[in-house]
N, C-alpha and C positions, 0 to 999 in steps of 0.2 A: 594814672591815666584816667581819662576821659573817656566813657560808653559814648560810642557812634550813639547819632541822633538823642543822646540825652545832653540837654543844656546844663551849663556848668553851674548855674546857678539852682537849676530843678531841684527841688528836694524829693527825697524817696517816697513813694506812694504810702510806705505805712514805717510810721517812726516811733520807737521805745522811748519812753521817759518817766521821769517821778517826781512826784511832786514835792512840796518841802517837807510832809510828813513821811517822806518817803514810799508812798501811794504808787502804783505804777499805773502808767498813763499811757495812751495810743494815739499819736497824731496822723490822721490820712488828709494826704495833699494831692490834689490834682494836678495837671500838667499846666491849668491855666492859672495855677497859683492860689484857688480855694481852698480851705482847711476845715475839717473838724477836730475836736479834743474829746477823747473819750476816757475816763478815769473807770479804774478796776474796781474804784469804791462806788457799789450801785448801779455800775453798770450802766453809769449816768454820762449822758453827754453835756461837756462845761462849755463848749464852743463852736461855734459854725459861722464863719469867716467867708466872705465874698472873695474873688480875686484881688480884690483892688484893698483886702484886708480889712474892712469894714464888719463890725459881730453884730450878727442876727439874732444871738440870742442874750436876753436878760439874766446877768446874775447879780444879786444883791452885795451891795459894797460891806455888807454886817455877815455874809454868809460865814459858816464854818466848816471848815475844811478837814475834822478830823473823827473818824468814824469811832461809834456809829451814830454821829448825828448826821440827819439828810444832809446835801450842800441844796441853800435856797436858790435855785437858778436854773438855767440850763434844761436837761428833760430828765428828770427824775422818772423813774418806772415805778407805778404802784400795782404792786402785786403781792399776795394774791387777795388784796379788796382796796377798793377806792371810797374812803371815808373813813369813816371810826364806827366799828362796829364789836360787839363780842369782847375776847380776850386778848385780839390781835391790836397791835398798836395802830396808830392814824395810818394808812395809806399802804398798810401791810410793811414788810421786812424787807423787802427785795433791793430797797433804796439803801438802804444802811449796811449792806453784807458787802464783803471782797469777793467779787469774782474772779477767775481766771480764765486765760486764753483756751480756749476749744480745739484739742487737739486732733479731733475727729468731725469738722464740721461736714455739712450734708453740702453735694455738689453745687456749685451756682447752676441754673438755667445758663444756655450758651446765650439767651438774649441778654442776659443782666450780668455778663462777664467783661463785655466792652469797654473799656477804658474805667474801668471802676477802681477805686482803691477801697478795700472793706476791712474790716476784722472781726472774726469770730469769738464770743466769748460764750462763759457756760456759769450756769450756777446751781448747785444742789444742796439740798436741805442738810444743815448741820442738826448734830445732835437736839442741840436746844430748838432750832426751827420745830423739830418735828415735836418736841412736847409740847408747845404752843397751838401748833397746827399740823395733827397728824398724818402726812400725806408726804410720799415719796415721788417727788418729780425731776425732770431734767427742765431748765429753760434755756434754751440757746437764742441767743442774741445773735445778728448779722449788723452792724453799723456799716453802711456803706456811703461813699461820697462818688459822685458819678460825672464824667468830662463837664457837664454843665452846671457842677456845683450843686445838684438837688443832694438832699441828705436824707438816707431811707433807712428805717428797723424794720428789721424781720425777726419776729417772735417767733420762738416754736418750742411749745410745751407740753409734754409728753409726759402721760400717767406711767408711775412702774411700780404703784402698789395693786394691792389684790381686790380694791375695794374702787369705786366712783369716787370721785372728789370736782367740788366745784370753788369756780374762782372768779373776780370780778378784775379789771385790769385796766388802767391808762397810763399813756406816755404824757406826762403833766407839764406841757409846751411852754416855757416861760418865752415868747418873743420880745425882743425888742423894741420899741416904739417911741415916737419923740414926742407923744403928748396926747395920753390916754382921752382927753375930750375931742379931739381931732381923729379919732379912729375908727371906723365902721366894718361891722364883720357881717357878710352876705354868705348864703346858702343856707338858712334855718329858718328862712320865711315860712309860715304857717305851719311849723313841725311843733308838737307836743315838747313841752319840758318839764322836767322836776325841779321845783323853784327848793333849794337847800335854805333858803334865806325864811319858805315858810311851811317847816317841816315837811320839805319834799312833798308839798303839793302839785299837782298837775295843770298846767295852765297850756293854751296855745297862744304861740306866738304871733303877734299882731302886726307887727312891722314889717317894712318893705326892708329893714336891715337894721342891726343892733349898734347901738350907738352908747355912750358912757358916760350918765354926770353923777352916777350912785354904784354903792356897793354891788354887785352880780356875782353869783354864785347858781348856777344853773346846769343840769345834764339834759341835754337835746338829744330826742332819741330817733333814730332810725334817719340820719343824715348822708348824703352823700357828701360831694366835695364843698369845701367852706375854703372864702376869700377874706384876709383880713387886710383893708385900704388903708394905708398909713399916707394923708393927706400930705402932711409938711413933708415927708420925707420920699415922695412919691414914690414909694413901694407898693407892691401888692405881695403878699405872702397866699401861697395855694397848699391848702391841706387835703390829700388825696389819701384815701385809706381803705383797705379790704381788710374782712374778720372785725372791724371794730366799727357798729352801728352807730355808737352814740359821741356826742362832743360836749366835753365840759366846756362852758365859759367862766372865767374868775379873775376878777379883779378886788381887793381886799377894801381899797378906797382908804380914806383918813383914819377914821377912826380903829380900823381893823390894822392899819398900818402901827398907830403907835403903839399898839400890845404886842408885837412880834418883835422879842430881841433878836433874831436874825434879819432883821426887815429894815434898810431905813425910813424915816417918818414920810417922807415925802418921793419913797421910790415908786409908790403905785403908780406913778403920773405916766414912767418910763415902761412899763411891762403890761403885758396881758396874756393870759394863760388861754390857750384855745388846744382841747388835746381830745387828741383820738381815744377812743376808750369803750370795752364793752361792760355796762353799770346795770343799767335794766336789768336785764335776763340774764344772769352768770352763765359762763360757760361752764356743760358738765363733761367730764373724761372719764370715759369706762377706761380699765386696766388696760395697757397696752394704747390706748387712743392718744394723738398727738393734735395740735389743735395748732394752726397758724395764724398771724395778725402782721398786718404791715402797715407801716405809715409812709407816707412821701412827703417831705417839705421841700417846696422850690419859692422862688420868689420873682420878681417882673418888675422894672422899670413900669410907673403907671402914670401918665399925665394929670 
């Protein structure tokens, strides 16, 4: 029997499934037909599709979907560090762990609940994690898909330690683009950035927009909204963020692509990473304190 007001072919807002390795996944659907797929492996978004079924995120054809290897593409969460420092693995361990569905999520603000499909995930440290990063935390992640097809990721990280700790974080978003040579990024003009290709030396952005003709690996500091213009596909992505002052811009280009086992040699042409992040000034939480960061991704047709 069909429910009144629900079209027969309309999918439920939240659907539970498993991948070929038996890892649980959650698919969010909105009434217009847009969708987002979230894996409990890493709490990682693997797919975000328009209401016409067009994929907005890039995933490598050579990506490995077996924990503890992180998946190359989608939106991996880099926590408690971004980059490669000390004894922690590159980009931290959150993207390699199996998360759980959060049974006691915080309530949604009334303004956010309208027509939104969402799922709440939770990560707590294992005994192994505590050996390499001795801090007890709760990381709550809410992934939401709005009636307009916008994707939101809200992170709440609470210190349940008896001493303070610091972390950095990035939503390492792989956007699907037509051709890296035809893309420009706006919203980072005049900002300072740390260049990872020059030992994190600090420079100031001189261009009106960022365009790409070689490898780029930068952390732009204290940015507001950012736009990615994909001229060939006539699409613009908008990145809005709260609690995430920095923006990572990354494309590995030809040489580095060939050196990555889980990335196709030519795939750098079809992807661009632009991340909402907090990197330059790590976030410090006192015992009992909680930090919230929010990323909203949207898209619109551009002329």
